C-alpha positions in Angstrom: 54.3 7.0 23.6 50.5 7.2 23.0 49.6 5.2 26.0 52.6 7.1 28.5 51.1 10.2 27.1 48.2 9.5 28.5 48.8 7.6 32.0 51.2 11.1 32.6 47.9 13.8 31.9 45.7 11.3 33.8 48.2 11.1 36.8 48.9 14.9 36.1 44.8 16.0 36.5 43.9 13.5 39.2 44.1 15.2 42.2 47.0 13.7 44.7 45.2 12.9 48.2 41.6 11.3 48.3 39.6 13.0 50.9 38.2 9.8 51.1 37.2 7.8 55.3 37.0 4.9 56.3 34.8 4.3 59.2 35.5 1.9 61.8 33.3 -0.8 60.5 34.3 -1.2 57.7 38.1 -1.0 59.1 37.4 -3.8 61.6 34.8 -5.8 58.2 38.6 -5.5 56.5 40.4 -6.9 59.2 37.9 -9.8 59.4 38.2 -11.0 56.1 42.5 -11.0 56.3 41.8 -13.6 59.5 39.0 -15.5 58.2 41.2 -15.5 55.0 45.0 -16.1 56.7 42.9 -18.7 58.7 40.6 -20.9 56.4 44.2 -21.3 53.9 46.3 -22.5 57.2 43.0 -25.2 57.7 42.9 -26.2 53.1 47.4 -26.5 53.6 45.8 -28.4 57.2 43.8 -30.6 54.7 46.5 -31.1 52.4 49.2 -31.3 54.4 49.7 -35.3 54.6 48.5 -35.8 50.6 51.5 -33.2 49.8 54.2 -34.7 52.2 53.0 -38.0 50.4 54.3 -36.5 46.7 56.6 -34.9 47.6 58.8 -37.6 49.8 57.0 -40.6 47.3 56.0 -42.2 49.9 52.0 -44.6 49.9 50.9 -43.2 53.3 47.5 -43.4 54.1 45.6 -40.6 55.3 45.2 -38.8 58.4 40.8 -39.5 58.1 41.2 -43.3 57.6 44.1 -43.5 60.5 41.3 -42.2 62.9 38.9 -44.8 61.1 41.1 -47.1 62.1 41.5 -46.4 66.1 37.8 -45.6 66.8 36.9 -49.0 64.6 40.1 -50.6 66.9 38.2 -48.7 69.9 34.7 -49.6 69.1 35.9 -53.4 68.7 37.6 -53.2 72.4 34.6 -52.1 74.0 32.4 -54.6 72.3 34.0 -57.9 73.7 33.9 -55.5 77.5 30.9 -55.4 76.8 29.3 -59.0 75.5 31.6 -60.7 77.5 30.0 -58.2 81.1 
């Protein structure tokens, strides 16, 4: 009960209107932080999407990085064979 009385008293004493100013620089900084925060969250989700997908589905999938590495090495072996046979 004392906490409730303290809260109501404090709110009654404080002014209802905040006399504050947010300049355009602050607004753009907040907007940039929100945009880059959402970008970072989406990249984090994208990075671990395949691991989460494999965990949920119960399948053992190769990660995207290992799949791309396999494609890259296959392409390099073909190019190496073309160069050596020339």
